[in-house]
N, C-alpha and C positions, 0 to 999 in steps of 0.2 A: 304785837302789831297785827291787825286783822289782815286776812288774805288780800282783800282788795286794796288796803293801804300799801301793802308790799308791792302789789301790781303797779299802783300809781307811782310809787317811789322808783321802781325799776324803769317805768316809762320815762319819767323825768330825767333819770340818769342817762338813758339812751339818747335823750335829746340834747345833752350837753355837747358842745363842740369838741371837747377834749376827752370824751368818754373813752375809757380804757378798752376799746374794742376796735378791730379793724373795720374798714369799710365793707370788705367782703363778708365778714362775720355778721355785721348789721344787716346786710342785704339778705343773707340766708336765714337768719333767725326770725321766725314768724310767731308773733305773740301779740296780745292786745296792746293797743296804745293807751287806752283809758277805760275806766268803768265807773258808771254812776249807779249806785244802789237805788232802785225805784220799785217799791212794792206793787205787785199786781201787773207788772209789764206783760203785755201780749204783743199785738201787732205794733210795728214801728214803720213810719214812712218819713221821707226826707223832703224838705223844701227844695225848690229849684236851684237856689244858690248853694245848697249843700251846707248851710250854716246852722239849720234848725231841724231837729228831729221831733216828730209828733207821735205821741205814744198813747195807745189804749191801755188803761190802767185797771181794768176790771170794774172799778167804781166810777170811772170818769176818763178824763184825758190829762195829759201833761205835755208841756213843751220843754225841750232840752237844747241848750246852746252847745253845738258841736263845732263851732268855728275853730276852736283849738281841740283837735281830736284827742290829745293827750290829757285833756282836763274837761270832760263833758260836765256841764252844770245845769241844774234844774232852773228853769225860768219861772214856771208856775204850774201848779196842779189844780185842775178844776174838778172837784168831786165833793159830794156825790152829785150826779146829774138828775134833774127833774125831781128833786126832793119835795118840792112844793105841790106836785101834781098828785091827783088821786092815784093810789096804788104805786106811788113813787117811793124811793128813787129808782132809777133804771139800774138794773143789775146785769152782771156778766157782759160788760162792755169789752169785747175782745177785738174789735176791728175799728180802725179809723182809715179814712182815705182823704187825699188832698188834691185839689185842682186849683192852681193859682193861689189865691188868698182865701179860698173857701175850704173848710175842713168839715167832714161829717164823722159822727160817731154813732154806732148802731148797737142795738141790743134788745132784749137779752140774747146772748148767743144760743142758748138752749131754751126750749119750752120749759116753763116752770110749773110747779105745783101751786095752784092758787093764782089769783089775779095779780098781774104786775104790769107796769107801764112798758110798752113796747114801741119801737119805731126808730126813727133817724133824727138825730139832733144836729143842727147846722150852726157853724161858727164862722165868724169873720176873724181871720188870723193875720190881718195886715200888720198888726203889731203882735208878734208871737208871744211877747211877755204879758199881753192882756187880751186873750181871746174873748170875743163878744158873741154870746149866743144870739143868733138872729132868727132862728126858726126851729120848729119841731113838727114832724109828721108822725102821727100815731098810726100804728098798724094793728091788725088783729092776728098777727103771727110773730113769732120770734125771728130775729134777724142775726144770723151767724156771721155773715160776711157781706161786703158791699164793694161797689166801685163808683167813682165819681168822674164824670166827663161832661164838659160843656153845660154845666148846670143841671144835669140829670144824674140822680143817684139810682144805681142798679142794685136792688136788694134781693138777697136770697130769702125765699119763703119756704118753710117746711110746714105744710098743713096736712101731710099724710095723704092728700088726695091728688092734687095736680103738681105740687111742689114747684110753683112758678118762680120766674124772675119778675120782680115788680119794679117798674120804672116810675120814679117820683121826680117831678120838676122842683128843685130847691132854689131856683135862681131868683124867684120873686119874693114879695113880702109874705106870701102864704104858700107853703109847700103843698103840692097836690099830686096825686097819682095821675099819670098820663097814659100808662099802658101796662100790659102783662103779656108774658110769653110762657108757655108750658109745653114740654115735650109730649104730654098726654094729649094736648089739643092737636099736635102733629100726628101722633100715632095712638089711637085710643086703646090699642092692645096693652100699652104700658100701664093702664089703669088696673090691669089684672096682675101686675108684677108687685111683689112685696115692697112696700113703701121705702123701707130702709135700703133697698138695693138701687133706688133711683132718686135719692135725695139730691136737691140742688144745693151743693155745698159751697161753691165759690164761683166768682165771676171776674172777668177781665174784659176791658173794652179797648179796642184799637181802631181809631178812625170810625168807620161805619159798621164794624163787626163786634158783636158780643160773643165771647167765648165762655161756655158754661162747663164747669167741672161737675159731671152728673153721676159720679160714683160708678157703680157697676154698669150703668147705662152709657158710660163713656164720656167723650168730649164732644160738645155740640157747638156749632157755629150758627149765628143768627144775624141777619141783616137788621141793624137798628138805625139806618139812615133816617128813618122816621120812627122815633121811640114809641109813638102812639100806634104804630102799625108794624110791629116786628115780623120778619119773614124768615122761615127756615132756610138755611144754606146747605148744611151737611152735618153728619156726625160719624164718629168712628171710635172703636174701642175693642174690647176683648170678647164681648158677648152679643149674640143676636137677641132680639126680643123673644123669640121662641125659646131660646136657652134660659133666659131669665124667668119666663113663665113656668118652666119645668122644674125650677128649684123648689123643693117642698118647703112649706112654711116652717117645719121643724129644723130645717138646715139653713134657712135664710139668714138667721142671726150670725152664725159662724161664717157663712159666705161673705157677709158684709164686712167682716173684719179681715178677710183673707185676700191675698193675691191669687190669680190675676184680677184685674179690674181696679176698683177703688180710685177713680179719677178724683183727686182731692183738691188739687190746685193747678191752675193753668195760666200761662203767660206766653206772649210772643215777643220776638226780637223787634228791633226798631222798624224794619220794613215788612214785618209780619210774614216773612218767608219761612221762619222756623218757629215751631211751637213746642213748648215744654209742658208735659203733663206729669205731675208728680202723684204717686200713690201713697196713701197712708194705710198701713196694714200691720197686723199682728200675727204671731204664730199661734194658731189655735189647735194645731196638731203637732205634738212634740214627739210622736212615736218614732220618727226617723232621725231625731236628734239634730236636725238641720234647721236652724232658725230661719223663719221666713219674714222678710222685711220689705217695705215699699221703696222703690227707687224712682228715677226720673227717665221717662222716654222722651227723646227728641225726634220730632217729626218735620219733614219737609211739607209745608202747606202753601207753597208758592202758587200751586193750583189747588184751591180749596176742595174741588170736586175729586181730586185724586191724591189724597194725603199718603205719604210714604214714610214709614218709620226708618230713621237713620241710625240711631244708636240708643244705648241704654247706659245711664249713669247708676252704677250699683250703690246701694247704701253701705255705710260703714258696717263692719262685722259686729255682731253682738254675742256675748256669751249666753244670753237668754232672751229670746225674741218673744216671750209671752207677755201678757199684760202685767205680770208681776216682775218682769225682768228689766233690762236696760233698753230704753227707747232709742233706736237709731234710724227710724223710718223717716222718709222725706217729709218736710213740712213746707213752709213758704219760701219763695225765691224770687229773684229778679234778674232779667237781662239788662245789660248796659253795654253798648258797643259789641265787642267780641268776647265779652265775659258774662258768665253766669254765676251769680252769688246765691248760695244755697244754705239751708238750715236743716239739721238732722236731730233735733232734740238733744239728748245726751251724746249723740254722735258728733256734735259740734257744728262748726260752720266750714264751708269749703268755697273755693273759687276755682272756676274752670275757664280755660280758653276754649271758646266754641267757634272760633273763626272757621274751622272745619267741623261742622256739627256731626258729621259721620264719625269723627274721631276726636271727641272732646278730651282735652288734656288738663289734668288736675294741676293747678299752680300752687295751691296752698290749702292746708287743712289744720285747724286748731280745735282741740277738745279738752275738756276737763270734766268728765262725767259726774264727779262728786261735787262740782261747783256750779254747773250751768246746764240748763235745758233750753236750747235755742228755738224760738218760735219763727224767726224770720231773719233774713239777711238782705241789706239794701245798699246800693251804691250811694255814696255821699259826694265825694270829690275825686279828682285824680289821685289824691293822696290817701284817702281813707274810705272804708265802708263801715256800715253800722249793723249791729245785730241786736235783736231783742231776746233777753233771757227771761223765761217765765218762772225761773226759780224752782224750788222744791221744798220738801218738808224740813230740810236741815240747812238750806242755803238760800241766800237772797235772790230775788228777781232784780233785773236792772237792764241798763243799756250799755253795750260794749261798743268800742270803736277798734277797728283793725287797720293795719297798713294795706293799701290797695296795690299790692305787688306780690310777686311770687316769693316763696320762702318755705322754710321747714321749721316746725315747732321743736324747740329744744326739749329733749327728754319727754316725748309724748307718752301719756299714760295708757295703760291697757284699758279697753272698754269694758270695764266691769265695776259695779258699784252696789252698795247696799244702802246708800243714803236715802233713796226714795223709791217706792214701788212705782214702776213704770212699765210701759209695754211698747212693743214694736213688731213689725212683720216684714220679712224680706221677700223679694221676688226670686223665684227659682229660675233655672235655665229654661224650663218648660214655659214658665210664665212669660219670659222674655220672648220666646218664640211665638207664643200666643198673641203677644202685643202687636205683631205685625198685621193682625186682622184689621181691615179697614172697611169703611162703607162710603158709598157715594150717594148722590141725590137721585138715585134710581129706586125702583121698587125693591130691588134686592138690598140696596143700602139701607132703606127704611127699616128693614128687618134686622139690621145689624147694629142698632143703637144700644150701646151698653148702658147700664144704670149704675149710679154711684151707690156706694155702700154708706148710707147715712148713718147706720149704726156705728160704723167704725170711725166716723168723723168726730173730732173733738167737739162735742157740743150737741148732739141731737138726742141725748139720753133721756131727757124727761118725757120724750114722746112715748116711752114705754107705758106711760099713764094713759096714752091715747089708743084708740082702736087701731090695730094693725102695727103698732110699734114693736120693735125687735128687742130681743134680749141683749143684743150687742149695743143697742142704743141705751139701754138701761145701764150697761157697764160704762158707756161713755159719760153718762150723767153722773154716775158715782165717782168717776175720775175727776169730774169738775173741770175738764179742759175742753 
């Protein structure tokens, strides 16, 4: 019997009314409810009703019925995308975003060698079992990540020059660009910072504010009440612009993989009073024998001009934090109510109570490093959350469902594996201390904008073929994530 068949059988047994376990044992045992093998899984988002998951599958999209979390079922897979277009199909579809009944898929996540179709594909998913492509906007840049709100798609663009966020109106019959925003336009000094240190890696939008994970350039807030005329609000992070300018070109690649810095993913809670900034990083110096990985900083941003770091969620420990070791660095996550759902590649998935963000409390942690590398974790319903498993060389990718409650994994494995070559990086105590550096919308704060390490981001690797691209970026491209 295959591993995941065993999992499903166990989940089904646990659901029986007369299962041979006590109520307290069921409450404390934390393990997957169900698993759907789905090749190519990357990002996963969930519909408002919590009954359907939408998946980026590298070659396209898929919709999954999760109305019964113990038995997730594939509704449809739409792939390849844009196969009939010149230079199609679209490759490296790593991200999808949903707003109401509109779904977007973007790609390729990384710049490619040779010409390929690039941009954002728009779907009507009013019937999740029959997505209908309603539009496509072609770009002249690769799109690693995106966000969708009120008919506007916010696209990350890595062109090695300004690395902007590009706003595209996808609400009409013809999708069209309506605006751009770049940190370089705000502070021209960033033009002289190594491109891999200031990549525009991911974006999040809450009401009128765009949040940009800008790698070593930090986290940026932009007013997008008018997407055609975005305005800078503030930014904060680990490095000033002067410090970034001083990093020698020969060291920039390693720096882009390392903490501190590496603002990789950002999200805010429901009233935008708390912001989480996750770092993705690897251990590039093993001389001290202490693996360095990226964790999650929680910030009070109730006053955007005076952000205050509240706490740090440390990554799971790893026996080897190098690129050839076990990945336990932070990846994508989501707030919902007083909870934060997080993914840590082979470090598994976690759920924290963040009702007191200065003292986050871990409620549950599940990992199987030889069986799953988690890309994301998302709230589904009061009873379940969903996680996307990107798979590895010796195990399948797919969609997992977990109980949305506190609990402890029975017989948790040690975090060591030889199943797949991976990488991670941890934040040191010094890095945590450095993370308290902030900037405001003053002249001094303008000099404090940290840049993101695009080289360390899964997906900007082929930029090594472009002028100014980093060795770290080439490593990311070779990883193919």
